[in-house]
C-alpha positions as CSV (number, residue, x, y, z in Angstrom):
1,W,-5.6,4.3,4.6
2,N,-4.4,4.8,8.2
3,A,-4.8,1.3,8.8
4,V,-2.4,0.2,6.3
5,T,0.9,-0.1,7.6
6,P,4.2,-1.7,7.2
7,G,3.0,-5.6,8.0
8,S,-0.4,-5.3,6.8
9,R,-1.8,-7.6,4.2
10,L,-4.0,-6.9,1.4
11,L,-6.1,-9.4,-0.2
12,L,-6.6,-8.2,-4.4
13,G,-9.7,-9.5,-6.2
14,A,-9.5,-13.3,-5.0
15,A,-6.7,-14.5,-4.6
16,V,-3.6,-12.3,-4.9
17,L,-2.1,-11.6,-1.5
18,V,0.6,-8.9,-1.0
19,E,2.2,-7.6,1.9
20,V,2.9,-4.1,2.8
21,T,7.1,-3.8,3.3
22,R,7.8,0.4,4.2
23,Y,6.1,3.1,3.0
24,T,7.7,5.9,0.4
25,S,9.5,8.7,0.3
26,P,8.6,11.8,-1.8
27,C,10.5,11.8,-5.1
28,G,11.5,14.9,-7.0
29,N,10.1,13.4,-10.3
30,I,6.9,14.1,-9.3
31,V,7.1,17.6,-8.1
32,P,5.1,18.8,-11.5
33,F,1.9,16.9,-10.5
34,F,1.3,19.0,-7.0
35,K,0.3,22.9,-6.7
36,D,3.2,24.5,-6.3
37,G,5.6,21.8,-6.3
38,D,4.7,20.7,-2.9
39,Y,4.6,17.3,-2.8
40,S,5.3,17.0,1.3
41,R,1.8,16.5,0.8
42,I,2.7,12.1,0.3
43,S,5.3,12.2,3.3
44,Q,4.5,9.5,5.9
45,K,6.6,11.6,8.5
46,R,4.8,15.2,7.8
47,H,1.3,13.9,7.2
48,P,0.7,10.3,8.6
49,G,-1.9,8.5,6.6
50,D,-1.1,10.1,3.1
51,S,1.9,8.4,1.9
52,R,2.2,5.7,-0.8
53,V,3.8,2.2,0.1
54,Y,5.6,-0.4,-1.2
55,A,4.3,-4.0,-0.7
56,R,5.4,-7.5,-2.0
57,V,3.7,-10.0,-3.5
58,L,2.9,-13.4,-1.5
59,T,0.8,-15.0,-3.8
60,E,0.3,-13.9,-7.7
61,G,-2.5,-13.8,-9.7
62,V,-4.6,-12.1,-11.9
63,V,-6.0,-8.6,-10.8
64,S,-8.9,-6.6,-12.7
65,A,-9.8,-3.2,-12.7
66,G,-13.2,-3.5,-9.9
67,D,-11.7,-5.9,-7.9
68,P,-12.1,-6.0,-4.2
69,V,-9.4,-4.8,-2.2
70,R,-9.3,-6.1,1.1
71,L,-7.3,-5.6,4.2
72,L,-6.9,-8.8,6.2
73,S,-7.0,-9.0,9.8
74,A,-3.9,-10.4,11.6
75,E,-5.6,-13.6,12.4
76,E,-6.7,-13.6,8.7
77,A,-3.2,-13.4,7.3
78,A,-1.8,-15.8,9.5
79,P,-2.6,-19.1,8.0
80,L,-1.5,-17.8,4.6
81,S,2.5,-17.1,5.5
82,R,4.9,-18.3,3.1
């Protein structure tokens, strides 16, 4: 998960391509789902590599449960640029 950073591209299933755009910020709406309300565990600043990310879809398609997710290398992702 530490390798998934803004700019990374992921292949979901056979054809769906997404690009990570940025890390998310923890939101107060999720407090009840964390022990003692401490949602700082998913703060990228406090715990690098444990946060969530936003991504944009570069190539649409169908993704199903159980489909593989593959982090593409820079070389693999370059020819897939829009």
